[in-house]
PDB file of N, CA, C and O in Angstrom:
ATOM      1  N   MET A   1    -146.919 -83.866 -59.890  1.00  0.00           N
ATOM      2  CA  MET A   1    -146.702 -84.045 -58.562  1.00  0.00           C
ATOM      3  C   MET A   1    -148.067 -83.025 -57.658  1.00  0.00           C
ATOM      4  O   MET A   1    -147.946 -81.801 -57.710  1.00  0.00           O
ATOM      5  N   ASP A   2    -148.964 -83.467 -57.089  1.00  0.00           N
ATOM      6  CA  ASP A   2    -149.924 -82.669 -56.739  1.00  0.00           C
ATOM      7  C   ASP A   2    -149.224 -81.787 -55.985  1.00  0.00           C
ATOM      8  O   ASP A   2    -148.315 -82.148 -55.239  1.00  0.00           O
ATOM      9  N   ARG A   3    -149.605 -80.543 -56.127  1.00  0.00           N
ATOM     10  CA  ARG A   3    -149.703 -78.806 -55.506  1.00  0.00           C
ATOM     11  C   ARG A   3    -149.473 -79.674 -54.098  1.00  0.00           C
ATOM     12  O   ARG A   3    -148.514 -80.445 -54.050  1.00  0.00           O
ATOM     13  N   GLU A   4    -150.306 -79.546 -53.033  1.00  0.00           N
ATOM     14  CA  GLU A   4    -150.864 -80.321 -51.876  1.00  0.00           C
ATOM     15  C   GLU A   4    -149.803 -81.458 -51.138  1.00  0.00           C
ATOM     16  O   GLU A   4    -149.744 -81.799 -49.957  1.00  0.00           O
ATOM     17  N   VAL A   5    -149.011 -81.890 -52.293  1.00  0.00           N
ATOM     18  CA  VAL A   5    -147.555 -83.042 -51.823  1.00  0.00           C
ATOM     19  C   VAL A   5    -146.721 -82.078 -51.657  1.00  0.00           C
ATOM     20  O   VAL A   5    -146.650 -81.926 -50.437  1.00  0.00           O
ATOM     21  N   ILE A   6    -145.797 -81.058 -52.363  1.00  0.00           N
ATOM     22  CA  ILE A   6    -145.023 -80.852 -52.467  1.00  0.00           C
ATOM     23  C   ILE A   6    -145.112 -79.581 -51.229  1.00  0.00           C
ATOM     24  O   ILE A   6    -144.179 -79.196 -50.524  1.00  0.00           O
ATOM     25  N   VAL A   7    -146.379 -79.140 -51.228  1.00  0.00           N
ATOM     26  CA  VAL A   7    -146.872 -77.565 -50.199  1.00  0.00           C
ATOM     27  C   VAL A   7    -146.197 -78.289 -48.615  1.00  0.00           C
ATOM     28  O   VAL A   7    -145.402 -77.645 -47.930  1.00  0.00           O
ATOM     29  N   ALA A   8    -146.722 -79.835 -48.183  1.00  0.00           N
ATOM     30  CA  ALA A   8    -146.746 -80.611 -47.714  1.00  0.00           C
ATOM     31  C   ALA A   8    -145.417 -80.922 -47.293  1.00  0.00           C
ATOM     32  O   ALA A   8    -144.825 -80.684 -46.240  1.00  0.00           O
ATOM     33  N   ASP A   9    -145.070 -81.513 -48.359  1.00  0.00           N
ATOM     34  CA  ASP A   9    -143.777 -81.346 -48.115  1.00  0.00           C
ATOM     35  C   ASP A   9    -142.139 -80.258 -47.643  1.00  0.00           C
ATOM     36  O   ASP A   9    -141.073 -80.300 -47.029  1.00  0.00           O
ATOM     37  N   TYR A  10    -142.867 -79.539 -48.345  1.00  0.00           N
ATOM     38  CA  TYR A  10    -141.861 -78.474 -47.953  1.00  0.00           C
ATOM     39  C   TYR A  10    -141.773 -78.400 -46.361  1.00  0.00           C
ATOM     40  O   TYR A  10    -140.769 -78.801 -45.772  1.00  0.00           O
ATOM     41  N   VAL A  11    -142.869 -77.870 -45.702  1.00  0.00           N
ATOM     42  CA  VAL A  11    -143.702 -77.857 -44.264  1.00  0.00           C
ATOM     43  C   VAL A  11    -143.035 -78.889 -43.290  1.00  0.00           C
ATOM     44  O   VAL A  11    -142.878 -78.615 -42.100  1.00  0.00           O
ATOM     45  N   ILE A  12    -142.534 -80.436 -43.997  1.00  0.00           N
ATOM     46  CA  ILE A  12    -141.764 -81.144 -42.752  1.00  0.00           C
ATOM     47  C   ILE A  12    -141.006 -80.722 -42.444  1.00  0.00           C
ATOM     48  O   ILE A  12    -140.621 -80.960 -41.299  1.00  0.00           O
ATOM     49  N   THR A  13    -139.985 -79.403 -43.666  1.00  0.00           N
ATOM     50  CA  THR A  13    -138.448 -79.093 -43.232  1.00  0.00           C
ATOM     51  C   THR A  13    -138.882 -77.790 -41.890  1.00  0.00           C
ATOM     52  O   THR A  13    -137.878 -77.130 -41.625  1.00  0.00           O
ATOM     53  N   ALA A  14    -139.814 -77.465 -41.277  1.00  0.00           N
ATOM     54  CA  ALA A  14    -139.942 -77.153 -40.398  1.00  0.00           C
ATOM     55  C   ALA A  14    -139.758 -78.009 -38.942  1.00  0.00           C
ATOM     56  O   ALA A  14    -139.683 -77.403 -37.873  1.00  0.00           O
ATOM     57  N   ASP A  15    -139.728 -78.685 -38.981  1.00  0.00           N
ATOM     58  CA  ASP A  15    -139.465 -79.369 -37.957  1.00  0.00           C
ATOM     59  C   ASP A  15    -138.204 -79.867 -38.149  1.00  0.00           C
ATOM     60  O   ASP A  15    -137.841 -80.628 -37.252  1.00  0.00           O
ATOM     61  N   ARG A  16    -137.558 -79.710 -38.880  1.00  0.00           N
ATOM     62  CA  ARG A  16    -135.742 -80.802 -38.736  1.00  0.00           C
ATOM     63  C   ARG A  16    -135.098 -79.005 -38.631  1.00  0.00           C
ATOM     64  O   ARG A  16    -133.909 -78.835 -38.362  1.00  0.00           O
ATOM     65  N   LEU A  17    -136.124 -77.672 -38.898  1.00  0.00           N
ATOM     66  CA  LEU A  17    -135.473 -76.754 -39.124  1.00  0.00           C
ATOM     67  C   LEU A  17    -133.705 -76.242 -38.474  1.00  0.00           C
ATOM     68  O   LEU A  17    -132.634 -75.936 -38.997  1.00  0.00           O
ATOM     69  N   ARG A  18    -134.442 -76.444 -36.548  1.00  0.00           N
ATOM     70  CA  ARG A  18    -133.679 -76.338 -35.802  1.00  0.00           C
ATOM     71  C   ARG A  18    -132.407 -76.706 -35.786  1.00  0.00           C
ATOM     72  O   ARG A  18    -131.508 -75.978 -35.368  1.00  0.00           O
ATOM     73  N   PHE A  19    -132.158 -78.441 -36.468  1.00  0.00           N
ATOM     74  CA  PHE A  19    -130.915 -79.090 -36.832  1.00  0.00           C
ATOM     75  C   PHE A  19    -130.549 -78.933 -37.904  1.00  0.00           C
ATOM     76  O   PHE A  19    -129.372 -79.294 -37.933  1.00  0.00           O
ATOM     77  N   ILE A  20    -131.006 -78.440 -39.282  1.00  0.00           N
ATOM     78  CA  ILE A  20    -130.378 -77.630 -40.046  1.00  0.00           C
ATOM     79  C   ILE A  20    -129.767 -76.162 -40.028  1.00  0.00           C
ATOM     80  O   ILE A  20    -129.206 -75.574 -40.952  1.00  0.00           O
ATOM     81  N   MET A  21    -130.003 -75.759 -38.835  1.00  0.00           N
ATOM     82  CA  MET A  21    -129.872 -74.518 -38.581  1.00  0.00           C
ATOM     83  C   MET A  21    -128.263 -74.413 -38.086  1.00  0.00           C
ATOM     84  O   MET A  21    -127.255 -73.834 -38.493  1.00  0.00           O
ATOM     85  N   ALA A  22    -128.751 -75.666 -36.529  1.00  0.00           N
ATOM     86  CA  ALA A  22    -127.637 -75.903 -35.709  1.00  0.00           C
ATOM     87  C   ALA A  22    -126.022 -76.391 -36.583  1.00  0.00           C
ATOM     88  O   ALA A  22    -124.840 -76.211 -36.292  1.00  0.00           O
ATOM     89  N   ARG A  23    -126.996 -77.333 -38.196  1.00  0.00           N
ATOM     90  CA  ARG A  23    -124.963 -77.149 -39.400  1.00  0.00           C
ATOM     91  C   ARG A  23    -124.880 -76.527 -39.381  1.00  0.00           C
ATOM     92  O   ARG A  23    -123.958 -76.275 -38.605  1.00  0.00           O
ATOM     93  N   TRP A  24    -125.428 -75.378 -39.951  1.00  0.00           N
ATOM     94  CA  TRP A  24    -124.931 -73.997 -40.802  1.00  0.00           C
ATOM     95  C   TRP A  24    -124.443 -73.228 -39.823  1.00  0.00           C
ATOM     96  O   TRP A  24    -123.668 -72.329 -40.146  1.00  0.00           O
ATOM     97  N   ARG A  25    -124.770 -73.406 -38.516  1.00  0.00           N
ATOM     98  CA  ARG A  25    -124.118 -71.967 -37.327  1.00  0.00           C
ATOM     99  C   ARG A  25    -122.948 -72.468 -36.974  1.00  0.00           C
ATOM    100  O   ARG A  25    -122.086 -71.665 -36.616  1.00  0.00           O
ATOM    101  N   ALA A  26    -122.535 -74.372 -36.995  1.00  0.00           N
ATOM    102  CA  ALA A  26    -121.324 -74.486 -37.311  1.00  0.00           C
ATOM    103  C   ALA A  26    -120.268 -74.740 -37.655  1.00  0.00           C
ATOM    104  O   ALA A  26    -119.423 -75.270 -36.933  1.00  0.00           O
ATOM    105  N   ASP A  27    -120.114 -74.426 -38.778  1.00  0.00           N
ATOM    106  CA  ASP A  27    -119.391 -74.024 -39.977  1.00  0.00           C
ATOM    107  C   ASP A  27    -118.955 -72.023 -40.048  1.00  0.00           C
ATOM    108  O   ASP A  27    -119.913 -71.279 -40.259  1.00  0.00           O
ATOM    109  N   PRO A  28    -118.341 -71.744 -39.966  1.00  0.00           N
ATOM    110  CA  PRO A  28    -117.921 -70.681 -39.719  1.00  0.00           C
ATOM    111  C   PRO A  28    -118.524 -69.958 -40.598  1.00  0.00           C
ATOM    112  O   PRO A  28    -119.198 -68.988 -40.250  1.00  0.00           O
ATOM    113  N   GLU A  29    -118.374 -70.319 -41.896  1.00  0.00           N
ATOM    114  CA  GLU A  29    -118.890 -69.361 -43.110  1.00  0.00           C
ATOM    115  C   GLU A  29    -120.018 -68.982 -43.088  1.00  0.00           C
ATOM    116  O   GLU A  29    -120.449 -67.847 -43.293  1.00  0.00           O
ATOM    117  N   PHE A  30    -120.679 -70.136 -42.781  1.00  0.00           N
ATOM    118  CA  PHE A  30    -122.558 -70.240 -42.464  1.00  0.00           C
ATOM    119  C   PHE A  30    -122.329 -68.866 -41.470  1.00  0.00           C
ATOM    120  O   PHE A  30    -122.253 -67.676 -41.776  1.00  0.00           O
ATOM    121  N   ALA A  31    -122.266 -69.443 -40.362  1.00  0.00           N
ATOM    122  CA  ALA A  31    -122.521 -68.416 -39.583  1.00  0.00           C
ATOM    123  C   ALA A  31    -122.502 -66.735 -39.597  1.00  0.00           C
ATOM    124  O   ALA A  31    -123.282 -65.830 -39.301  1.00  0.00           O
ATOM    125  N   GLU A  32    -120.794 -66.901 -40.252  1.00  0.00           N
ATOM    126  CA  GLU A  32    -121.156 -65.123 -40.550  1.00  0.00           C
ATOM    127  C   GLU A  32    -121.900 -65.190 -40.951  1.00  0.00           C
ATOM    128  O   GLU A  32    -122.870 -65.229 -40.195  1.00  0.00           O
ATOM    129  N   ARG A  33    -122.162 -65.260 -42.314  1.00  0.00           N
ATOM    130  CA  ARG A  33    -123.514 -64.961 -43.273  1.00  0.00           C
ATOM    131  C   ARG A  33    -125.237 -64.978 -42.517  1.00  0.00           C
ATOM    132  O   ARG A  33    -126.269 -64.322 -42.659  1.00  0.00           O
ATOM    133  N   MET A  34    -124.716 -66.293 -41.569  1.00  0.00           N
ATOM    134  CA  MET A  34    -126.015 -66.249 -41.256  1.00  0.00           C
ATOM    135  C   MET A  34    -127.155 -64.817 -40.231  1.00  0.00           C
ATOM    136  O   MET A  34    -128.235 -64.270 -40.007  1.00  0.00           O
ATOM    137  N   ALA A  35    -125.599 -64.977 -39.972  1.00  0.00           N
ATOM    138  CA  ALA A  35    -125.922 -63.552 -38.340  1.00  0.00           C
ATOM    139  C   ALA A  35    -126.208 -62.537 -39.105  1.00  0.00           C
ATOM    140  O   ALA A  35    -127.214 -61.952 -38.702  1.00  0.00           O
ATOM    141  N   LYS A  36    -125.761 -62.098 -40.009  1.00  0.00           N
ATOM    142  CA  LYS A  36    -126.198 -60.942 -40.940  1.00  0.00           C
ATOM    143  C   LYS A  36    -128.136 -61.403 -41.671  1.00  0.00           C
ATOM    144  O   LYS A  36    -128.820 -60.800 -42.498  1.00  0.00           O
ATOM    145  N   VAL A  37    -128.226 -61.814 -41.415  1.00  0.00           N
ATOM    146  CA  VAL A  37    -129.776 -62.259 -41.861  1.00  0.00           C
ATOM    147  C   VAL A  37    -130.732 -62.081 -40.631  1.00  0.00           C
ATOM    148  O   VAL A  37    -130.533 -62.572 -39.519  1.00  0.00           O
ATOM    149  N   PRO A  38    -131.650 -61.414 -40.946  1.00  0.00           N
ATOM    150  CA  PRO A  38    -133.049 -61.444 -39.855  1.00  0.00           C
ATOM    151  C   PRO A  38    -133.935 -62.608 -39.226  1.00  0.00           C
ATOM    152  O   PRO A  38    -134.821 -63.054 -39.954  1.00  0.00           O
ATOM    153  N   PRO A  39    -133.811 -63.074 -38.119  1.00  0.00           N
ATOM    154  CA  PRO A  39    -134.273 -64.427 -38.216  1.00  0.00           C
ATOM    155  C   PRO A  39    -135.717 -64.840 -38.359  1.00  0.00           C
ATOM    156  O   PRO A  39    -136.283 -65.852 -37.947  1.00  0.00           O
ATOM    157  N   SER A  40    -136.181 -63.800 -39.051  1.00  0.00           N
ATOM    158  CA  SER A  40    -137.548 -64.447 -40.082  1.00  0.00           C
ATOM    159  C   SER A  40    -137.130 -64.723 -40.517  1.00  0.00           C
ATOM    160  O   SER A  40    -137.410 -65.917 -40.416  1.00  0.00           O
ATOM    161  N   ARG A  41    -136.052 -64.603 -41.525  1.00  0.00           N
ATOM    162  CA  ARG A  41    -135.684 -65.422 -42.733  1.00  0.00           C
ATOM    163  C   ARG A  41    -135.797 -67.201 -42.492  1.00  0.00           C
ATOM    164  O   ARG A  41    -135.805 -68.117 -43.314  1.00  0.00           O
ATOM    165  N   PHE A  42    -135.853 -67.199 -41.456  1.00  0.00           N
ATOM    166  CA  PHE A  42    -135.209 -68.805 -41.157  1.00  0.00           C
ATOM    167  C   PHE A  42    -136.883 -69.442 -41.116  1.00  0.00           C
ATOM    168  O   PHE A  42    -136.442 -70.547 -40.800  1.00  0.00           O
ATOM    169  N   SER A  43    -137.599 -69.555 -41.139  1.00  0.00           N
ATOM    170  CA  SER A  43    -138.839 -69.849 -40.810  1.00  0.00           C
ATOM    171  C   SER A  43    -139.358 -70.468 -42.633  1.00  0.00           C
ATOM    172  O   SER A  43    -139.125 -69.938 -43.720  1.00  0.00           O
ATOM    173  N   VAL A  44    -140.109 -71.758 -42.301  1.00  0.00           N
ATOM    174  CA  VAL A  44    -141.355 -72.925 -42.926  1.00  0.00           C
ATOM    175  C   VAL A  44    -142.416 -72.836 -43.383  1.00  0.00           C
ATOM    176  O   VAL A  44    -142.894 -73.963 -43.256  1.00  0.00           O
ATOM    177  N   GLU A  45    -142.976 -72.344 -43.752  1.00  0.00           N
ATOM    178  CA  GLU A  45    -144.661 -71.794 -43.901  1.00  0.00           C
ATOM    179  C   GLU A  45    -145.200 -71.930 -45.170  1.00  0.00           C
ATOM    180  O   GLU A  45    -144.809 -71.349 -46.183  1.00  0.00           O
ATOM    181  N   GLY A  46    -146.335 -72.911 -45.053  1.00  0.00           N
ATOM    182  CA  GLY A  46    -147.068 -73.342 -45.704  1.00  0.00           C
ATOM    183  C   GLY A  46    -147.341 -72.339 -47.551  1.00  0.00           C
ATOM    184  O   GLY A  46    -147.320 -72.593 -48.755  1.00  0.00           O
ATOM    185  N   SER A  47    -147.576 -71.144 -46.594  1.00  0.00           N
ATOM    186  CA  SER A  47    -148.195 -69.758 -48.378  1.00  0.00           C
ATOM    187  C   SER A  47    -147.068 -69.647 -49.062  1.00  0.00           C
ATOM    188  O   SER A  47    -147.077 -69.352 -50.257  1.00  0.00           O
ATOM    189  N   THR A  48    -145.258 -70.016 -47.944  1.00  0.00           N
ATOM    190  CA  THR A  48    -144.487 -69.578 -49.031  1.00  0.00           C
ATOM    191  C   THR A  48    -143.839 -70.483 -50.199  1.00  0.00           C
ATOM    192  O   THR A  48    -142.864 -70.240 -50.911  1.00  0.00           O
ATOM    193  N   MET A  49    -144.566 -71.438 -50.172  1.00  0.00           N
ATOM    194  CA  MET A  49    -144.205 -72.635 -51.411  1.00  0.00           C
ATOM    195  C   MET A  49    -145.292 -72.997 -51.984  1.00  0.00           C
ATOM    196  O   MET A  49    -145.279 -73.997 -52.701  1.00  0.00           O
ATOM    197  N   GLU A  50    -146.651 -72.140 -51.757  1.00  0.00           N
ATOM    198  CA  GLU A  50    -147.885 -72.133 -52.043  1.00  0.00           C
ATOM    199  C   GLU A  50    -147.129 -70.609 -53.341  1.00  0.00           C
ATOM    200  O   GLU A  50    -147.087 -70.674 -54.570  1.00  0.00           O
ATOM    201  N   GLY A  51    -146.738 -69.635 -52.593  1.00  0.00           N
ATOM    202  CA  GLY A  51    -146.391 -68.661 -53.632  1.00  0.00           C
ATOM    203  C   GLY A  51    -145.860 -68.499 -54.458  1.00  0.00           C
ATOM    204  O   GLY A  51    -146.016 -67.479 -55.131  1.00  0.00           O
ATOM    205  N   PHE A  52    -144.794 -69.670 -54.831  1.00  0.00           N
ATOM    206  CA  PHE A  52    -143.171 -69.912 -54.954  1.00  0.00           C
ATOM    207  C   PHE A  52    -143.767 -70.613 -56.802  1.00  0.00           C
ATOM    208  O   PHE A  52    -143.420 -70.446 -57.971  1.00  0.00           O
ATOM    209  N   LEU A  53    -144.753 -71.369 -56.088  1.00  0.00           N
ATOM    210  CA  LEU A  53    -145.541 -72.680 -57.087  1.00  0.00           C
ATOM    211  C   LEU A  53    -146.677 -71.333 -58.346  1.00  0.00           C
ATOM    212  O   LEU A  53    -146.619 -71.303 -59.576  1.00  0.00           O
ATOM    213  N   ASP A  54    -147.133 -70.868 -57.875  1.00  0.00           N
ATOM    214  CA  ASP A  54    -148.074 -69.892 -58.230  1.00  0.00           C
ATOM    215  C   ASP A  54    -146.988 -69.246 -59.287  1.00  0.00           C
ATOM    216  O   ASP A  54    -146.998 -69.303 -60.516  1.00  0.00           O
ATOM    217  N   GLY A  55    -146.036 -68.604 -58.388  1.00  0.00           N
ATOM    218  CA  GLY A  55    -145.024 -67.775 -59.647  1.00  0.00           C
ATOM    219  C   GLY A  55    -144.242 -68.198 -60.458  1.00  0.00           C
ATOM    220  O   GLY A  55    -143.856 -67.419 -61.329  1.00  0.00           O
ATOM    221  N   LEU A  56    -143.725 -69.648 -60.439  1.00  0.00           N
ATOM    222  CA  LEU A  56    -143.383 -70.803 -61.550  1.00  0.00           C
ATOM    223  C   LEU A  56    -144.466 -71.059 -62.775  1.00  0.00           C
ATOM    224  O   LEU A  56    -144.263 -71.079 -63.989  1.00  0.00           O
ATOM    225  N   GLU A  57    -145.756 -71.258 -61.984  1.00  0.00           N
ATOM    226  CA  GLU A  57    -147.150 -71.661 -63.222  1.00  0.00           C
ATOM    227  C   GLU A  57    -147.255 -70.153 -63.571  1.00  0.00           C
ATOM    228  O   GLU A  57    -147.833 -70.180 -64.657  1.00  0.00           O
ATOM    229  N   ALA A  58    -147.046 -68.987 -63.297  1.00  0.00           N
ATOM    230  CA  ALA A  58    -147.501 -67.291 -63.861  1.00  0.00           C
ATOM    231  C   ALA A  58    -146.269 -67.170 -64.711  1.00  0.00           C
ATOM    232  O   ALA A  58    -146.605 -66.975 -65.880  1.00  0.00           O
ATOM    233  N   ARG A  59    -145.178 -67.206 -64.582  1.00  0.00           N
ATOM    234  CA  ARG A  59    -144.313 -66.661 -65.359  1.00  0.00           C
ATOM    235  C   ARG A  59    -143.844 -67.947 -66.660  1.00  0.00           C
ATOM    236  O   ARG A  59    -143.645 -67.570 -67.814  1.00  0.00           O
ATOM    237  N   HIS A  60    -143.692 -69.710 -66.204  1.00  0.00           N
ATOM    238  CA  HIS A  60    -142.988 -70.194 -66.756  1.00  0.00           C
ATOM    239  C   HIS A  60    -143.698 -71.498 -67.255  1.00  0.00           C
ATOM    240  O   HIS A  60    -143.250 -72.184 -68.174  1.00  0.00           O
ATOM    241  N   GLY A  61    -145.291 -71.881 -66.300  1.00  0.00           N
ATOM    242  CA  GLY A  61    -146.129 -72.835 -66.668  1.00  0.00           C
ATOM    243  C   GLY A  61    -145.877 -74.212 -66.060  1.00  0.00           C
ATOM    244  O   GLY A  61    -146.148 -75.242 -66.677  1.00  0.00           O
ATOM    245  N   GLY A  62    -145.265 -74.203 -64.637  1.00  0.00           N
ATOM    246  CA  GLY A  62    -144.642 -74.855 -63.911  1.00  0.00           C
ATOM    247  C   GLY A  62    -143.606 -74.878 -64.192  1.00  0.00           C
ATOM    248  O   GLY A  62    -142.893 -74.222 -64.952  1.00  0.00           O
ATOM    249  N   ALA A  63    -143.403 -76.183 -63.149  1.00  0.00           N
ATOM    250  CA  ALA A  63    -141.301 -76.775 -62.874  1.00  0.00           C
ATOM    251  C   ALA A  63    -140.962 -77.193 -63.923  1.00  0.00           C
ATOM    252  O   ALA A  63    -140.106 -76.566 -64.547  1.00  0.00           O
ATOM    253  N   ARG A  64    -141.553 -78.448 -64.488  1.00  0.00           N
ATOM    254  CA  ARG A  64    -140.775 -78.903 -65.833  1.00  0.00           C
ATOM    255  C   ARG A  64    -140.363 -78.085 -67.074  1.00  0.00           C
ATOM    256  O   ARG A  64    -139.374 -78.188 -67.800  1.00  0.00           O
ATOM    257  N   THR A  65    -141.644 -77.056 -67.109  1.00  0.00           N
ATOM    258  CA  THR A  65    -141.391 -76.108 -68.524  1.00  0.00           C
ATOM    259  C   THR A  65    -140.576 -75.247 -68.080  1.00  0.00           C
ATOM    260  O   THR A  65    -139.784 -74.813 -68.916  1.00  0.00           O
ATOM    261  N   TRP A  66    -140.452 -74.606 -66.408  1.00  0.00           N
ATOM    262  CA  TRP A  66    -139.247 -73.915 -67.144  1.00  0.00           C
ATOM    263  C   TRP A  66    -137.982 -74.980 -66.678  1.00  0.00           C
ATOM    264  O   TRP A  66    -137.008 -74.540 -67.289  1.00  0.00           O
ATOM    265  N   ALA A  67    -137.602 -76.007 -65.993  1.00  0.00           N
ATOM    266  CA  ALA A  67    -136.925 -76.992 -66.572  1.00  0.00           C
ATOM    267  C   ALA A  67    -136.404 -77.177 -68.011  1.00  0.00           C
ATOM    268  O   ALA A  67    -135.201 -77.302 -68.237  1.00  0.00           O
ATOM    269  N   LEU A  68    -137.027 -77.187 -68.654  1.00  0.00           N
ATOM    270  CA  LEU A  68    -136.474 -77.321 -70.427  1.00  0.00           C
ATOM    271  C   LEU A  68    -136.780 -76.270 -70.468  1.00  0.00           C
ATOM    272  O   LEU A  68    -137.795 -76.595 -71.083  1.00  0.00           O
ATOM    273  N   GLU A  69    -136.907 -74.905 -70.367  1.00  0.00           N
ATOM    274  CA  GLU A  69    -136.192 -73.888 -71.165  1.00  0.00           C
ATOM    275  C   GLU A  69    -135.129 -73.622 -70.561  1.00  0.00           C
ATOM    276  O   GLU A  69    -134.224 -73.046 -71.165  1.00  0.00           O
ATOM    277  N   ALA A  70    -135.025 -73.911 -69.490  1.00  0.00           N
ATOM    278  CA  ALA A  70    -133.485 -73.918 -68.343  1.00  0.00           C
ATOM    279  C   ALA A  70    -132.373 -75.236 -69.577  1.00  0.00           C
ATOM    280  O   ALA A  70    -131.144 -75.172 -69.558  1.00  0.00           O
ATOM    281  N   GLY A  71    -132.784 -75.802 -70.077  1.00  0.00           N
ATOM    282  CA  GLY A  71    -131.849 -76.942 -71.033  1.00  0.00           C
ATOM    283  C   GLY A  71    -132.122 -77.982 -70.494  1.00  0.00           C
ATOM    284  O   GLY A  71    -131.856 -78.765 -71.405  1.00  0.00           O
ATOM    285  N   VAL A  72    -132.564 -78.764 -69.429  1.00  0.00           N
ATOM    286  CA  VAL A  72    -132.559 -79.848 -68.694  1.00  0.00           C
ATOM    287  C   VAL A  72    -133.708 -80.563 -69.704  1.00  0.00           C
ATOM    288  O   VAL A  72    -134.882 -80.200 -69.635  1.00  0.00           O
ATOM    289  N   PRO A  73    -133.275 -81.601 -70.637  1.00  0.00           N
ATOM    290  CA  PRO A  73    -133.383 -82.368 -71.273  1.00  0.00           C
ATOM    291  C   PRO A  73    -134.774 -83.456 -70.994  1.00  0.00           C
ATOM    292  O   PRO A  73    -134.491 -84.460 -70.340  1.00  0.00           O
ATOM    293  N   ALA A  74    -136.317 -83.309 -71.469  1.00  0.00           N
ATOM    294  CA  ALA A  74    -137.074 -84.046 -71.142  1.00  0.00           C
ATOM    295  C   ALA A  74    -136.421 -85.178 -70.458  1.00  0.00           C
ATOM    296  O   ALA A  74    -136.574 -85.260 -69.240  1.00  0.00           O
ATOM    297  N   GLU A  75    -135.369 -86.492 -71.374  1.00  0.00           N
ATOM    298  CA  GLU A  75    -135.648 -87.942 -70.994  1.00  0.00           C
ATOM    299  C   GLU A  75    -134.656 -87.563 -69.495  1.00  0.00           C
ATOM    300  O   GLU A  75    -134.532 -88.621 -68.878  1.00  0.00           O
ATOM    301  N   VAL A  76    -134.011 -86.521 -68.831  1.00  0.00           N
ATOM    302  CA  VAL A  76    -133.566 -86.589 -67.772  1.00  0.00           C
ATOM    303  C   VAL A  76    -134.364 -86.478 -66.797  1.00  0.00           C
ATOM    304  O   VAL A  76    -134.275 -87.072 -65.722  1.00  0.00           O
ATOM    305  N   LEU A  77    -135.619 -85.302 -67.302  1.00  0.00           N
ATOM    306  CA  LEU A  77    -136.560 -85.231 -66.091  1.00  0.00           C
ATOM    307  C   LEU A  77    -137.652 -86.416 -66.194  1.00  0.00           C
ATOM    308  O   LEU A  77    -138.307 -86.864 -65.254  1.00  0.00           O
ATOM    309  N   ASP A  78    -137.691 -86.717 -67.193  1.00  0.00           N
ATOM    310  CA  ASP A  78    -137.951 -88.344 -66.915  1.00  0.00           C
ATOM    311  C   ASP A  78    -137.683 -89.165 -66.288  1.00  0.00           C
ATOM    312  O   ASP A  78    -138.494 -89.950 -65.796  1.00  0.00           O
ATOM    313  N   ARG A  79    -136.427 -89.200 -66.138  1.00  0.00           N
ATOM    314  CA  ARG A  79    -135.829 -90.167 -65.460  1.00  0.00           C
ATOM    315  C   ARG A  79    -135.272 -89.622 -63.721  1.00  0.00           C
ATOM    316  O   ARG A  79    -134.642 -90.303 -62.913  1.00  0.00           O
ATOM    317  N   LEU A  80    -135.806 -88.086 -63.547  1.00  0.00           N
ATOM    318  CA  LEU A  80    -135.579 -88.721 -62.059  1.00  0.00           C
ATOM    319  C   LEU A  80    -137.240 -87.981 -61.603  1.00  0.00           C
ATOM    320  O   LEU A  80    -137.303 -87.208 -60.647  1.00  0.00           O
ATOM    321  N   VAL A  81    -138.032 -88.213 -62.122  1.00  0.00           N
ATOM    322  CA  VAL A  81    -139.280 -88.440 -61.844  1.00  0.00           C
ATOM    323  C   VAL A  81    -139.691 -90.020 -61.427  1.00  0.00           C
ATOM    324  O   VAL A  81    -140.401 -90.443 -60.515  1.00  0.00           O
ATOM    325  N   GLU A  82    -138.814 -90.824 -62.668  1.00  0.00           N
ATOM    326  CA  GLU A  82    -139.209 -92.256 -61.782  1.00  0.00           C
ATOM    327  C   GLU A  82    -138.475 -92.744 -60.732  1.00  0.00           C
ATOM    328  O   GLU A  82    -138.727 -93.694 -59.991  1.00  0.00           O
ATOM    329  N   LEU A  83    -137.345 -91.841 -60.748  1.00  0.00           N
ATOM    330  CA  LEU A  83    -135.903 -92.025 -59.878  1.00  0.00           C
ATOM    331  C   LEU A  83    -136.436 -92.059 -58.233  1.00  0.00           C
ATOM    332  O   LEU A  83    -136.052 -92.791 -57.321  1.00  0.00           O
ATOM    333  N   VAL A  84    -137.562 -90.878 -58.231  1.00  0.00           N
ATOM    334  CA  VAL A  84    -137.804 -89.736 -56.827  1.00  0.00           C
ATOM    335  C   VAL A  84    -139.100 -90.347 -56.424  1.00  0.00           C
ATOM    336  O   VAL A  84    -139.407 -90.620 -55.264  1.00  0.00           O
ATOM    337  N   LEU A  85    -139.929 -90.562 -57.619  1.00  0.00           N
ATOM    338  CA  LEU A  85    -141.435 -90.726 -57.076  1.00  0.00           C
ATOM    339  C   LEU A  85    -141.522 -91.747 -57.057  1.00  0.00           C
ATOM    340  O   LEU A  85    -140.991 -92.269 -58.037  1.00  0.00           O
ATOM    341  N   GLU A  86    -142.172 -92.733 -56.064  1.00  0.00           N
ATOM    342  CA  GLU A  86    -143.143 -93.882 -55.980  1.00  0.00           C
ATOM    343  C   GLU A  86    -144.678 -93.615 -56.812  1.00  0.00           C
ATOM    344  O   GLU A  86    -145.516 -92.724 -56.953  1.00  0.00           O
ATOM    345  N   PRO A  87    -144.388 -95.157 -57.282  1.00  0.00           N
ATOM    346  CA  PRO A  87    -145.587 -95.350 -58.341  1.00  0.00           C
ATOM    347  C   PRO A  87    -147.326 -94.714 -57.639  1.00  0.00           C
ATOM    348  O   PRO A  87    -147.739 -95.141 -56.560  1.00  0.00           O
ATOM    349  N   PRO A  88    -147.989 -93.862 -58.331  1.00  0.00           N
ATOM    350  CA  PRO A  88    -149.533 -94.497 -57.254  1.00  0.00           C
ATOM    351  C   PRO A  88    -150.229 -95.076 -56.659  1.00  0.00           C
ATOM    352  O   PRO A  88    -151.049 -95.446 -57.499  1.00  0.00           O
ATOM    353  N   GLY A  89    -150.516 -95.446 -55.765  1.00  0.00           N
ATOM    354  CA  GLY A  89    -151.525 -97.127 -55.204  1.00  0.00           C
ATOM    355  C   GLY A  89    -150.654 -97.572 -54.517  1.00  0.00           C
ATOM    356  O   GLY A  89    -150.816 -98.643 -53.932  1.00  0.00           O
TER     357      GLY A  89
END
């Protein structure tokens, strides 16, 4: 998947974050934990995902390699791609 698509999809989360946060805050267990975390931690920035992808690439050669090293079979990753991604065009 193109890096730009991953970052753009991540940034879309910013539009929905208030709904996600409201749901978590409605759960007493999560609300208690969230109250201890600085609000700045609950933001969505494209640079955050870019840094994550850079680190994943530098340390493991990318997401697929990381997953394979973690024990996910190649067939499972291939099937996941088939199920989740739309064909080009």
